[in-house]
N, C-alpha and C positions, 0 to 999 in steps of 0.2 A: 504493500500500499504506499502510495506517495505522501510526502508529509504535507502539512497543511499549507506551508508556505509555496511549495512546488505548485499546489492545487491552484492557489491565489492566482500565481503567475500564468498559469495556463488558462484559467477563466478570464483574466483580463484580455489574453492574447485572442482568446475565441470572440470575446466580445466586439473587439476593434476589427476582426476580420470580416464582418459583414453586418448589415444594418438591425438584423432582428434574430433571437434564438428562442425556442419554446424550452421550459424547465427540462422536458423530456429529452430533447435534442442535446442539451448541454450537458445531461446526465449522462446519455449514451456516450458522447465524445470523450467524457472524463472517466468513464466507467465507475459511476458513483450513484448514490441515491438521489432522488428529487429533493430529498430532505436536506442532504447534504449542500447541493445547490443553493437553495433557499438559505441556508446559514451563511455559505460562502458570499453569497450576493448582499446579506446583511453586513457582513464584515468589510467588503468593499467600500459600501456606503459609510461605515464608521470611519474608514480611512481617506475619506473624500471623494471617492470617486461618484459620478453622477450616473446612477444605474436607474434607468425607468423602466416600468413595468406594467403591461396591462392586464386588467383582471379576468376572472375566467378561465376556464380549462384550457382554452385556446390561446389565452395570452401569451405574451413574449417579453422577453428582456432586452434592452438595448443600452450601449452605452453613449450617453448624450455629453457632447464636447462642455466641458464645464467652462464658468465665466473665468476660471483661474486654475492655475497648476495645483494639485493638492499639496498641501505643506508636507515638507518633509521633516517627520519628526520622529526622532528614533530614541529608543529607551536605551539604557546603558548595555545591555546585551547585544542589541543590534548594531549600535555604534561600535562596540568592540568586534563583533563579526565582520562588519564592512572594512574596518581598518585592518583586521588580520588577513581579509582577501586582498585588499590592496597592496599589503605589504609582501605576500607570497606571491603577487602577479610581478611585482617590481623586481623581486629577487630572482624568480625563475625565468622570467620573460615568456611567459605562455600566450602572451599576445603579441609577441614580437617586441618593439621598442619598449623598454622600461620607464619612458620618461613620463608617458601620460599618468600611469599607475603612481609613479613616484611623487609626481606633482600633485594628483589627487589626495594622496596619502598626507602630503605635509601641509596641504591646506585644511584637510579634517583633524589633523591633530593639533592646530591652532584653536579649534572650537570645541575640542572635547573636555567635558567636566573632567576636573581635576582627579577623581576617583577611576575614570576611565582610563586616563593618559598613564596613571600610575600601573594600572594592570596590563596595559600595553608595553610600558617601560620594562616591567618583568619579563614579559615574553621575549622582547627583543635581548634581553640580558642572558636569557636562559637558552634560547634557540640557536643552533649552530647550521648554517645553511650550507649544503654541497651542491655546488653548481653543477650542470651537465654542459661543459664548454662545447660539445660537438652535438648537442641536442639542436635539430632544426627549427626555426621559429617560424610564426607566420604574421603578417603584418596585420594589425587592427583593422586598418580599412578594407583589406581582402576578407577578413572574418564578418566584418558588417555587411558587405556587398553579397557573400554567400548567404547569411540569414536573411537577409531582404528576399534572395530569389527564392529561398525556401518559403517564406511565408506568402509572398506573392503566387507561388506555385507557378513558375516561370519556366521556359526552355531557353536554356544559355548555351553561349559557345564558350568552350572551355580550353585554355590553352595548358597542357599537363606535360610534365616530365617523369618519366618511369624511374625504377631505381639503378636504371643504367645511365641516366641522364638522357635519353632519347625522347625528344618532345613530340608531341602529337597535339591536333585539333580536332575536337569533337562536339557535337552538340547532344546535350544530356538535359533530362527533365529534373530540376532541383527539387529536393524532397527534405533532407534534414542534416543538420551538423550535430556530430557526436564527439564527445571529449572523453577522451579515457585515462585521464588523470597525467599522461604524458605529451599527447598529441591530439590535435583536432582531425577529424575525419569528415568529408562531404561525401553524402549517400545520395545518389541519383541514378536515373535509368539512362543508360547508353541507348540513343536512340537509334543508330546504325546497326547495333547488335541486338537490340531489343533485351537488354540485360541490366539487372540491378548491379550495380558497382560501387565500390568504396574508393575514395579518391584521397590521398593525405593532403590536407589543406595547405601545408607548407610546400609541395611541390605543384601548387597551382600557380601558373605564370600570369594569367590575365582571363578576364570574365567579361563577355560582352552579352547582353540581352538580344534575343532574336525576334523579340515582339509577338512571340506566340505562346499561348498558355500551355501548361504541361498537363496532358491527361492522365492523371495518376490513378490507374485501375488498380486494384488490390496491391497497395504498396507493403513491403516487407517490414518485419520488426528491425528499424534502424540499428539498435545497439546489438542485437544478436547477429545482425548480419557483418558487422564491424568485427565484433569478438570472432567469428568464424574465420574471416578474412585474416586476421592477425595470426590466430592458431595455425592457418592453412600457409603461410608464408615459407619459403623454401629453407630448410636446413641441412646441414652435411649428413645429419643423422637422426634416425626417427626410433622410438621405443615403443612397443605395443605391450600393455599391462593389463590384468584382469584386478579390479577391486570387488571385494565382497560388500558392495554398497549398491543401493540403489542409483539411479541417474540423477536425481535431484540431489543426493548426498555427495556423489561423486563430483558434481559441478560445484558444489560448496567446497571441496576439498582442492581440486584444480580447475580453476577459473576457465570459462570458455576461451578466453584469450590466450591460454597456455597450452589446451590440448583439445581433441575431438573427441567426442563422446557417443557410444552407442550402446544401448541395453542389451544385456546377455541375460534375459530373464528377469522376473521383477526384484531380484535382490543381488544384482551382480551388474557390473558396467565395464567395458574395454574402453581402454584411453589409449590415443596416440600422441605423444609428446615428442616434439622436436627440440634438439640440442647441437650445440658444436662438436662434442665429442662423448665417447663412451664413459668416461670418468665422470664427466660433468653431469650426465645425464642419471648416472648411479647416485651420485650425491645429492640431486634433487629428489629422487625417489626415497632415499634415506630420510631426508628431511621432512618427509610427510607424516612419517611416524604411525602408519598405519599398515596392518597387513596386505600384502600384495603379491601377486605373481607376475614375473617377467616373462611374458610369451615369446618375445623376438627383439631384437636380434641376438645372438649369442655372446657377442662383446659386450653389451650392456648387462646380460646377464652374469657375466663372469666378474665384471667390475663390481656389480653391486653386491655379489658374493664375498668378494675380497674386502670390500668397505664393511661390510657387516661382520666379517671375521675380525678385522682389524680394530673395530669399535668394542668387540665382545673382549678381545684380548687386552685393550688398553683398560678394560674394568674388570678384569680377573684377578689382578694382584690387590692385597690388601691396600688400604690407605697409608702412604708412608713407605710403601715398596718402591721397587725398581720403577714401575710404570704409575706410581702414585699421583699426587697432586700436579706435578709436571707432565704426566702422559697427555699427548694429545692425538687427536686424527687429522691428517691435513686436509685443508679445505678443498672442495672440489675446483677443477680447473675451469670449469664453465657450467653454468645451469641455465635454464630456459629463463626468460623474461617476458612479461605481460608486454 
């Protein structure tokens, strides 16, 4: 179930997308009850949004342009949340240039109540940031263009570079933006191939509207599509394991961005995981701390057995013995990442 904050943002987006909605239509779109929609509409009105409604069973809701922008009034927790988000964006460059986020953070800190500023200062003193210098970034204006195309349901002409740097130009029907925590992905239907595709947003060079609407029929689950695409990217080596868990439990243990899952009966799941080397994959499997069976390949199975035996040997001697507190198991050379 999505949070109330995410639900309110979704509701505002829907109300702004067309002139009028019935309560039932909004409930269906948001996968909630009519009662929840009415409660969220009341919350939006408390926040200053001008939402009109027509009485009766066929009445609808519509977002009326207000005479003024609703005031931005934040309580302590909300102000701290905004400041932390801006700080994170300024440090990791998740929106490309860090200047806009840093400028907004500095302005916000000037007006924060002393008690909130003190909490943010304590956070600054405690946190250590480890940047990813080679992590590609996306320009904020490109992110906004992609978001606008998704909201408008436009067909756009995309300039794109694949992982080898080869450039292509293609027409796509914009659908959704997905953020995985590390990267932004653009989900769209490739018109020429008539296929739903995921595009890394940082590899998009240019975006130009074609002036045609995107006929989005039977769109996919965007987050699931991105997760499958990440898990299916090429690796030098793949391991197939069997977990004595249902598919739902297996996906909690190994995210869909790391492995591809298929049920093997109601209480078992077969998972394929890619990685750089047998030793790294064995280390990852050991870190799962759950019973499993390596089905293939033999190189990973032998590496997994070797690591397991090394771990048992390191803990066989009494504490203070030759392999006591100082005994360690070497870390894996490589392991899968989301």
